[in-house]
C-alpha positions as CSV (number, residue, x, y, z in Angstrom):
1,X,7.6,94.8,142.2
2,X,9.4,92.3,140.3
3,X,12.4,93.8,139.2
4,X,13.1,94.7,143.4
5,X,13.5,91.1,143.8
6,X,15.2,90.1,140.2
7,X,17.9,92.9,141.7
8,X,18.6,90.8,145.0
9,X,18.9,87.5,143.2
10,X,20.9,88.8,140.6
11,X,23.3,90.9,142.9
12,X,26.1,87.6,142.5
13,X,26.2,88.2,138.2
14,X,26.3,91.7,138.7
15,X,29.3,91.3,140.1
16,X,30.5,89.6,137.7
17,X,29.2,91.7,135.0
18,X,31.0,94.7,136.6
19,X,34.1,93.3,136.9
20,X,33.7,92.5,133.3
21,X,33.0,96.0,132.2
22,X,35.7,97.7,133.9
23,X,37.6,95.5,131.6
24,X,36.0,96.7,128.6
25,X,35.9,99.9,129.1
26,X,39.7,100.3,129.2
27,X,39.3,99.4,125.4
28,X,36.0,100.2,124.8
29,X,34.5,103.9,126.9
30,X,30.9,103.5,127.7
31,X,29.1,106.2,125.4
32,X,25.6,105.9,127.3
33,X,23.7,107.7,129.3
34,X,21.9,106.0,132.6
35,X,18.3,107.7,133.8
36,X,18.1,106.7,137.1
37,X,14.4,106.5,138.5
38,X,13.2,107.7,141.6
39,X,9.8,108.1,143.1
40,X,9.6,109.0,146.8
41,X,12.4,110.6,148.7
42,X,11.2,109.2,152.3
43,X,11.5,107.2,155.3
44,X,7.8,106.9,156.4
45,X,6.6,104.8,153.8
46,X,8.6,101.3,155.2
47,X,5.8,98.7,154.5
48,X,7.1,95.6,152.5
49,X,4.6,96.0,149.1
50,X,5.8,99.7,148.6
51,X,9.5,99.1,149.6
52,X,10.2,99.7,145.8
53,X,9.0,103.1,145.4
54,X,10.9,104.5,148.3
55,X,14.5,105.9,149.1
56,X,14.9,107.4,152.8
57,X,16.7,110.7,152.3
58,X,19.8,108.7,154.1
59,X,20.4,106.8,151.3
60,X,19.7,108.9,148.7
61,X,22.1,111.3,149.9
62,X,24.9,109.3,150.0
63,X,23.9,108.3,146.5
64,X,24.5,111.3,145.4
65,X,27.6,112.2,147.4
66,X,28.6,108.7,145.3
67,X,28.0,110.6,142.1
68,X,29.8,113.4,143.1
69,X,33.2,111.7,144.8
70,X,33.5,109.6,141.9
71,X,33.1,112.2,139.2
72,X,29.6,111.5,137.2
73,X,28.3,113.8,134.9
74,X,24.8,114.3,136.0
75,X,22.9,115.8,133.2
76,X,19.5,117.1,132.6
77,X,17.4,115.3,129.9
78,X,17.4,118.7,127.7
79,X,21.2,117.9,127.2
80,X,21.1,114.6,126.1
81,X,18.7,115.7,123.6
82,X,20.5,118.1,122.1
83,X,23.8,115.9,122.1
84,X,21.7,113.6,120.1
85,X,20.6,116.2,117.6
86,X,24.1,117.4,117.1
87,X,25.6,113.6,117.4
88,X,27.2,114.7,120.1
89,X,29.5,111.6,122.1
90,X,28.5,111.0,125.3
91,X,31.0,110.7,128.1
92,X,31.5,107.9,130.1
93,X,30.1,108.0,133.1
94,X,27.0,110.3,132.5
95,X,23.5,109.8,134.4
96,X,20.3,111.6,134.3
97,X,18.2,111.6,137.5
98,X,14.0,111.1,137.6
99,X,11.2,111.1,139.7
100,X,8.2,110.1,139.1
101,X,4.8,110.6,140.8
102,X,5.7,114.1,142.2
103,X,5.8,113.2,145.9
104,X,6.0,116.5,148.2
105,X,9.5,114.6,149.5
106,X,10.9,115.2,146.6
107,X,10.9,118.9,147.9
108,X,11.9,119.1,151.3
109,X,14.3,115.6,150.9
110,X,15.4,115.6,147.7
111,X,15.8,119.2,146.2
112,X,17.8,120.3,149.1
113,X,20.5,117.8,147.9
114,X,20.5,118.1,144.3
115,X,21.0,121.9,145.3
116,X,24.0,121.2,147.1
117,X,25.5,119.3,144.2
118,X,24.1,121.3,141.2
119,X,22.8,118.2,140.0
120,X,20.0,118.6,137.8
121,X,16.7,116.0,137.7
122,X,13.4,115.6,135.9
123,X,10.0,115.6,138.1
124,X,7.4,113.5,136.4
125,X,4.1,114.6,138.1
126,X,0.9,113.4,138.1
127,X,-1.3,116.3,137.4
128,X,-4.6,115.3,138.9
129,X,-3.1,115.0,142.8
130,X,-1.0,118.1,142.9
131,X,-2.1,120.4,145.4
132,X,-3.5,117.2,147.3
133,X,-4.0,117.6,150.9
134,X,-3.9,113.7,151.8
135,X,-1.3,110.7,150.6
136,X,-1.3,109.6,147.1
137,X,-4.0,106.5,147.5
138,X,-1.8,103.5,146.8
139,X,0.7,104.7,149.5
140,X,-1.9,105.5,152.2
141,X,-2.3,102.4,153.6
142,X,1.3,101.2,153.2
143,X,2.7,104.0,155.3
144,X,4.7,103.2,158.6
145,X,2.2,102.5,161.9
146,X,4.0,105.4,163.5
147,X,2.9,108.0,160.9
148,X,-0.2,106.7,160.0
149,X,-1.8,109.4,161.8
150,X,0.4,112.3,160.0
151,X,0.4,113.2,156.5
152,X,3.5,112.0,154.5
153,X,3.1,110.6,151.4
154,X,1.4,113.9,150.1
155,X,1.7,115.2,146.2
156,X,3.4,118.0,145.7
157,X,1.7,122.1,145.8
158,X,1.9,124.1,142.6
159,X,4.2,126.8,144.7
160,X,7.0,124.0,144.9
161,X,6.9,122.7,141.7
162,X,7.4,126.6,140.5
163,X,9.7,126.9,142.6
164,X,11.8,124.2,141.5
165,X,11.4,124.7,138.1
166,X,12.4,128.0,138.5
167,X,16.1,126.9,140.0
168,X,16.5,124.3,136.9
169,X,14.6,121.0,137.7
170,X,12.5,120.2,135.0
171,X,9.1,119.4,135.4
172,X,7.3,116.9,133.1
173,X,4.1,114.9,132.4
174,X,3.5,111.9,134.1
175,X,0.0,111.6,133.4
176,X,-3.4,112.8,134.6
177,X,-4.1,109.7,136.8
178,X,-1.4,107.3,136.0
179,X,-3.4,104.3,134.3
180,X,-1.7,102.0,132.0
181,X,-2.2,103.3,128.3
182,X,-3.1,99.5,127.4
183,X,-6.1,99.7,129.5
184,X,-7.6,103.0,128.0
185,X,-8.5,103.6,124.6
186,X,-7.3,106.0,122.4
187,X,-9.2,109.0,123.1
188,X,-8.5,108.7,127.0
189,X,-4.8,108.1,126.5
190,X,-5.0,111.5,124.4
191,X,-6.8,113.4,126.6
192,X,-4.3,111.9,129.7
193,X,-1.5,113.2,127.6
194,X,-2.9,116.8,126.3
195,X,-4.3,117.0,129.6
196,X,-1.8,116.8,131.6
197,X,0.7,119.1,129.3
198,X,-1.5,121.7,129.3
199,X,-2.2,121.8,133.1
200,X,1.8,121.7,134.0
201,X,1.9,124.3,131.2
202,X,-0.5,126.8,133.3
203,X,1.3,126.3,136.7
204,X,4.8,126.6,135.4
205,X,4.1,129.5,132.4
206,X,6.8,127.2,130.5
207,X,6.7,123.8,127.9
208,X,6.5,120.5,128.9
209,X,8.7,118.9,127.2
210,X,8.6,115.4,128.5
211,X,6.5,112.4,129.9
212,X,7.0,109.1,131.7
213,X,4.9,106.7,130.8
214,X,2.4,105.4,133.6
215,X,4.0,102.0,134.6
216,X,5.7,102.1,131.5
217,X,7.2,98.3,131.2
218,X,6.9,96.1,128.6
219,X,3.1,95.8,127.5
220,X,1.6,98.6,128.9
221,X,2.2,101.3,125.9
222,X,2.3,100.5,121.9
223,X,3.5,102.4,118.9
224,X,0.0,104.3,118.5
225,X,0.8,105.8,122.4
226,X,4.0,107.0,121.2
227,X,2.3,108.9,117.9
228,X,-0.2,110.5,120.0
229,X,2.5,111.6,122.3
230,X,4.9,113.2,119.3
231,X,1.2,114.6,118.1
232,X,1.0,116.7,122.0
233,X,4.5,118.2,121.4
234,X,6.4,116.5,123.5
235,X,10.0,115.5,122.7
236,X,11.0,112.7,124.6
237,X,8.8,109.6,126.4
238,X,10.7,107.7,129.1
239,X,9.3,103.9,130.1
240,X,10.5,101.3,132.9
241,X,12.1,99.3,130.5
242,X,15.8,98.8,132.2
243,X,18.9,99.5,130.1
244,X,21.1,102.4,129.5
245,X,20.8,104.7,126.1
246,X,22.6,105.8,123.3
247,X,22.7,108.6,120.5
248,X,20.6,105.8,119.0
249,X,17.9,105.0,121.4
250,X,14.0,105.8,120.2
251,X,13.3,108.7,122.2
252,X,9.9,107.9,122.7
253,X,10.8,104.6,124.4
254,X,14.0,105.7,126.9
255,X,15.1,103.0,128.9
256,X,15.9,103.8,132.9
257,X,17.4,102.3,135.9
258,X,15.2,102.0,139.2
259,X,16.6,102.8,142.4
260,X,15.8,101.1,145.9
261,X,16.2,101.7,149.1
262,X,18.0,98.1,149.2
263,X,20.4,99.2,146.9
264,X,22.2,101.0,149.5
265,X,25.8,101.9,147.8
266,X,26.4,98.6,146.9
267,X,24.1,97.6,144.2
268,X,23.9,101.5,143.4
269,X,26.9,101.3,141.8
270,X,26.8,98.8,140.0
271,X,23.4,100.0,138.1
272,X,25.3,103.1,137.6
273,X,28.2,101.6,136.2
274,X,26.0,99.4,133.7
275,X,26.3,95.9,135.6
276,X,22.7,96.1,135.9
277,X,21.7,96.6,132.4
278,X,22.1,92.9,131.6
279,X,18.7,92.6,133.9
280,X,16.9,94.1,130.9
281,X,16.7,90.3,129.3
282,X,15.2,88.9,132.8
283,X,12.8,91.9,132.9
284,X,11.5,91.1,129.1
285,X,11.6,87.3,129.7
286,X,9.2,87.8,132.7
287,X,6.8,89.7,131.0
288,X,6.6,86.9,128.1
289,X,6.1,84.6,130.9
290,X,3.0,86.6,132.2
291,X,2.0,86.7,129.1
292,X,2.0,83.2,128.1
293,X,0.6,82.5,131.6
294,X,-2.6,84.9,131.2
295,X,-3.5,83.5,127.7
296,X,-3.6,80.0,128.7
297,X,-5.9,81.2,131.8
C-alpha cells in the first residue's frame, strides 16, 4: 500500500528519469528484465484499501496491447534462467508477467488476453485456498457494495490451474498460507515451502520450479529462508523489492515492479521502460525509517 502512494508522488520524477533513460540507452542498451507483478484482474475490488492489488480487465488489456504495439519481449521465467545459465545477453525491452495469490479472475480476465498475444506468465498460488468457494479473507470486506452478495475475489480451482498450465502458463508457489517468513520459525517456513510445492505438483503432474515470498519486501525474509527454498528444489524465488534484474541478480531474491489500476498507460509506460527503477531507493528508505520508529516504541 505504501508503494502505491509512492508511485503517485514520484510521478513527476519518473518523467525526468524516462527522458534520461531514452538518451542513456542510445549509447548503452538496457540488458535487464523487468518482472511485472499483478494480483487480481477485476473491476469488483474497488475499495481504497485494496486498490493496490486489483487492475481492471480494461486497463490490463490496454497494457498488454501496449507491450505488443511497442515490440516488448514478453518471456517466461524459464527463459530468463536459461539465459542466465548460458550468460546470454538479455535483449532490450524484456519483461516477465507474474500474478500473485491465485485469483480466479486471472483465469477469466487475464488468461484470454495472454492467449490472444501468445504471452507467457507465472501464477504464484497460495495452496490453502485452491478450490475455495468464498473470496480470499483479506478481500471479502473490501468488495464493492454492488458486488457484496456475489462471489468475486474467489481463488482459482484445480481444473483452471491445470488448464492454464497445459497451455504454457507457469504455475508456482506462493506458500501454503501466505504468512511473512519473518513471523515464522524455520520449521514453519519449511512446512510452507515444501508443503506448497508438493501440493501443486500433485495437481499439475509436473515439477514446480519457483516461489514468490509472502509480502516479500525488505525484512520479510532472510538468507536462511533462501537456503530452505533452495533445499526444497526451487530454482528461483521472487520478492516484491522493486527493481530490474540482470544476469548477476541473485535468483533467490529477484525483484519485481508492481502494477496498479492507477498506472493506466502513462505510469505503466514508465515502469516497463525502467523509469521507476529508482523508486527502489525510496522503498528501502521507507523500510529503514519504519524499522527505526518501531525500535524506539
